[in-house]
N, C-alpha and C positions, 0 to 999 in steps of 0.2 A: 359582343353581338351589339346591333344599332339598339337604344334606349327609343321606345315608344310607349309614350303614357296611355292607359288605359280609358277607353271612351265609352261612354253610360249609353246603353242601349235605348233608352227614351229620348235622346238626344236628336233633333231632326236637322239633317244639313240644309241650307239654304242655297237656293241657286243663288322726273325728278331729277328732271331733278338733274339738273347739270349742275358741273362740278367746278365751274372758273365762274369769276366774276357776278355773283349770284346778290339780288337786290331785292329784300320783300317787297311784293305791289300792294296797293292800297285798295285791298280787296276784305270782305267782312270773311271771320274764319268760315271755316269749314265744320259743319255737322255732321257729324256720322250716322245719324238718323235721316240727314237729307241728302247722302250720300248713297245710303243704302236704297230711298224711296227713288233715286232716278236708275230707271230699270234695266238701261241700255249701257254697253260698254262705253261707246263714244260719248253721251253724256257723262259718265261718269269722269272719264279719261278727261276732258274739257273743263269740267269743274276742278277737278284737282291740279288741272294743269294753271288754271287761271288764279288758282290760290297761293300755286307755287311762286310762279314768276319764271323769268327766264334771263341769262344772260350769257355773254361771250367766253370763248374761251380760247387760250392760251396754246402753242405747241413746244414742245422741248426741242423739235428743229431748229437749224438755222437755216437763213434763207436772206431774200431781198425785202423783209416787208419794213414796220415803224419801229418796232421797239430794238432799242439797243440790246445786243448779246455779247460781243467782243470783237475784238481786231484780231487779224491774220496777216501776215504777209501778204503782199504783192504778188501774184505769177503771172507768167506770160500769157496772156490772152484773157486777162478777167477785165470786167467794165471800168473803165478810168472814171466813172461815174460814182463808184462808190468810193473811191480813195479817200480817204481823210487828208487834204492838201493842207489845214492846219496843225496837224503834227505831222508831216512833212516838213512844215516850216522848222519846227521845233528840232526832230530828229535826222532830218536829210534822209529820210528812209519810207520809202510807202508801202503804209498799211491801210486795208480794206476794211470797211466797217462791218459787221453780221449783224443780223436781227434775227428774231424769233418769227419764225414764218407760220401762218395761220394756217391749219394744215386739218384737212376732214376728220372729225372723229369716229370710229366703225364702233357702234355700240351694238352688241347683242342680247336682247332679252330672253332669259330663260326661264319657264312657267314651270314648275313640278305638277304633274297633272296625278302625280300616285294618290287612291285612293283616300287617304289619312288626310287630304289637302279639303275634302268634300265636309271639313267638319265643321257645324257651327251649333254652340252650347242653348242659342235660345231663337226661338224664330223672329223674323225679323232680324237680327243681328247678321251680318256679312260672314260668310264662310272664309275660309282661310284661301279658299283658292277665289273667290270672288275677290277678296281684299286684294291679292296678288295682282288678281287680271287689272282690277283699278290702277294700281300703282303703275305697271308696266303699260297699261294702253295711254295714260300721263308720258311716261318717260317716252314714250314712242312719239306723241305730238309734239314734247320740247326738243328732242331729236329733229325732228322735221322741220321747225319753226329756226332752228339754227343752221338747217341746211346739212346737217351730216347724214353719214351714213348709217340705215337702222337694220335691223334683224332678227328674227327671233326662232326660238324653239321651244319643241313641248319635250319635257323630261320626266322620266319615273326610274324605270331598270334599264332604261336605253334610250336615244333620240330617237323620238318617234315621229315629230315634223320639223321641218327645216326650212328657213328663209334667210338665206344667206344676207348679208349687208348691202345695202344699196342706197343712194339719195335719190331715185326715180320718184318721181312726183307722186304714182299709184302704191309707193311702198307703205306710206300709213296704211291706207285702207286693207292693203295685203295681211298686215301685221296686225292689225283691229279686227279681221276675220279668223285670224288664226288665234288669235286670244278670247275669241268670244263666244265659242262653243267649244270648246277643246274637248276631243275623248279621252274617256278616264283612264289610266294607267292601269298595269297590273301590281306594279309593286315598289319599293324603293329602292333602288341601288345609283345614288348619283355619282358616286366615282366613276362607276362605269358608262353612264350618262355622258359626263363630263368630258374623259378620255376621250370618246365617239365624237364630243362636240369638237373637240380640237384636232381632230383627223379634218374636218370638212371646213371649217373656220379660216378665213384669212388672217395676215400676220397682225398682230398690234392692235387686239379689241377690246373695249369694255366689256366686259360681260358684267352683266345683272343678274343673280339669278334669287327668284322668290322660291322659297320652300319654308317647309317646317325644317329641313334637316333632320330626319330621324334618318342619321346614317351614323356608323362608328367612325367617330372623328379622326382614329388612325388610317381607317381605308382613304378618308377624304384628303389626307395630307400627301402623296405621293401626286396626285394630280393636280392639288393647289401648288405645291413646287413647280410639276412642270410648267405651269401658266406663267408662274414668275420667269422660269428657265426660258420661254419662248416669245418674253414680254408681253404680254397681256397685261390687264389688268381687270378688277374682279373689284365687285362690290355685292354681299351675301347679305339678303333679307331675308332675315329669320324671322316665320311669323307662326304666332301661337294664338289660342282662342284662349281668354282669360281664365277658364276653368281650365283648360291645361298647366296655366300659370301655379293658380290659387288652392286648385284641387278644394274645392269648399263642400265635397259630401260630409254627411252625418251617418245616415243608414248604412246597413249592410245591402250592397248590390250587385247586379251582375254587371260586368264590364266585358266591352266585345274588342275584339281588336279590329277595325276595319279592313285590314290589310289581309290578315291569314283568316279571318274569321275564327280564331280562338277565343272562347270567352274565358272568365274567371269571377268566381263568386268572393266580396273582398268586401271584408269591414273598413271601409275608410279612415274611421275613428283610429284604430291601429297602426294603419302604413300610412297615415296622411303624413306627418314630417319627414319619414322615410322617403317617401313620393317625392317630397317638396326640393327637399336635399340631392335626390338624383337628377331631378328635370333640372335645377338651378347648375346641377356640375356639368350637364351636358351641353345646355347653351353654352355654358362658361368656356368649356374644349374647343366647342366649333368656333368661337370668337377668337378664342388663343388661339388656333389651327390657322385662321387667318390671317390674325394680325403680326404670326411670326413671320410671315413671308412677304409683309407690307402690305396686306391688302385691310380692305375695313368693310366691317359687321357691322349691322344693326339687328338689334333685338326688339320686335315691332310686335302688337297686340292688336287684335282684332275689334277693341271695343275703345281703342284711343286713336284720335286722328293723328295719322302718317306724316303729318308736313313738320312739325317741331324736331323731329329725328331727324326728316331728310334736309332739313335747313343745316341743323349742326353737322351733317355728314357734309355737305356741301362746303361749307365754310372752313371745315378741318380738311377737306381735300383741296380747296382752292389755296391754303394756306401751305399745302404740300408741294405744289405746281408753282 
């Protein structure tokens, strides 16, 4: 069964990130209270994007660009302007210079709208859903600034809403509109939802999934393997409220499962250690499932600015490419 931490009844929910050529901009640090005070998604997205900065990206495909990739033998009909004449003078054979071709990237932003994502442990703190919306909104802006194709979808037990990747001028506002007021989902079935996404998505996309990932890692493994087989890329943003991570409760309390409605009377002092171990093991298993297939996963908390973690991921991915 999927792991889902208990949610205190007393809590009240409150209403990238590119991967290549990153250089931090000279802007003041992002404060989470400031981000929370920015009421609309476009404002939060722009503030995050400006704090993060943006760079170019390179493709693995070979073409007629500037950056040298490799030589290949001349074939009848090839453009003679691409022949390396200096190499011809040394070898008496015709070779063409190939270069990395800069191609548009297809980015698909997937937001988990299951009920557990609405949780926020304190008034004034971003809920997991709002935190995820801000990150994906900023990413949509960065993708647009690089003139790449951006799409989005809402997922929970299935794919609820879908915008295919597009480079059109109006796509950014369409994505923001989709993320701004997402209808709540019914329950969590991420594996099934991701399989549905792959049925409608174009080839070779970068999927960015923002979720608490309360799904059995064993159920996620086949769809993540399918992502790799179909030559997609994945960045998993595993988002948690600090109370879910630290479990700081002391007194016996009534806890509520926000997705099933089930409640449980629990003595936190007696269960805290076992809870933290299970929660940590679950997050580690999700991360390992992604990384075993060559994908990136980030564990994020809603009380911490996401920029440092995202910068580290960008630097890591830039090294991979």
